[in-house]
N, C-alpha and C positions, 0 to 999 in steps of 0.2 A: 504493500500500500504506500510506503514512503516514496517509491519511485513515481507513482502516479501523482502524488502531491507536488513533486518537483516539476511536473509537466503542466501544472495548472497555470494558465496565462494570467499576467497581471493586468488589471484594467478596472474601469469603473463605468457606470451608466447612471445618468441623471434623468429621471422621469418626472415630467411636469403634468399635474392633473389640473385642468382648467374647468371651472364651473360653466356649463354650457348656457346657463340663463344669464349670468352676470359677467362672464368673461374674466372673472378674477381668479388668481391662483387659489386652488383649494388645498393642494398638497404637493410637496416636492419630495421625491424618494431618491436617495442616492444608494446605489448598489456598488459596494466596494469589494475588493478582493477578500477582505476578512470581516465585513460588517455591512449592515443595512441601516441607514439613517433616514428618518422621516421628519419633515417639518409640515405641520398642518396650520392652515390659516383660518382663523375664526373671525368673523366680522360682526361685532355687536352693533356698530353704527358706521356709516360712511358719509363723508363730506359734512361732518359736524365740527364746529369749532372746538378746539381743545382748551381747557383752562390754562391761562397764562402761568398760574402757580406751578403747573407741572414742569415748567422750563426755568423756574427761578433758581438762582445760585443758592445753595444751602447756606444758612448762617452757621458759622463755627462758634462754638462756645469755648470758654476756657482761656480767653485772652489771645495775645499775639504770639507768634513763634519767637523763639529766642534770637537775639541779635548775633550774627556770626562773629566769630573771634576776630580780633584785630590782626591785620597783616603787618608783620615787622620787616626788617631788612633781610631776613632769611627767606621769606616767601612774599613775593610782591604782587602776584596775580592769582586769581581764582580761575578755574576752568570747568566746563562741562562738555564732554564729548559723547555724542549719540550716534549710533549706527542703526538704521531701520531694519537690518537683516536681509536686504536685497542681495547681498553677497553670500548669504547662508549663515552669517554670524551676527547675532543681535547683541550689541554692547551698550552699556552706559558707564561712563567714567566721570569722576568728579574729584576735585581736590584743589591743591594750590601748588604754584611753581615759583621758583626764584633762584638766587645764587646757591642756596643750600641743596637744590635739586627739586624733586617732585614728591609730594605727599598726598595721598588720597585713597580712594576706594572705588568700588563699582560692581558691575554685574556683567558676566559674559555668558551667552548661551550659544554654544557652537553647534552648527548643523541641526537646528531645530527642524 
């Protein structure tokens, strides 16, 4: 049986189900090599204004964030480096640079 499994082709199929009365998507089914995913669309109302409060920026409690530490002669600049992952590697780096070198931290997700 393991030899048969190795011969199974890799691929996927996306199937759209459209409601014939409304022409709206009813379901999208994705058949993948190792799983099936379904997204169903339920319409409670259509073309109805949404409350503006649903899009308001949430109010943060607990005061303001702490003030960043003062940069001295050893570290003169702050940096933030972001990579969106289009090259296969998503990264976020942050810290400070100066005559003393670089100090910081970050996150790297290789080959997601």
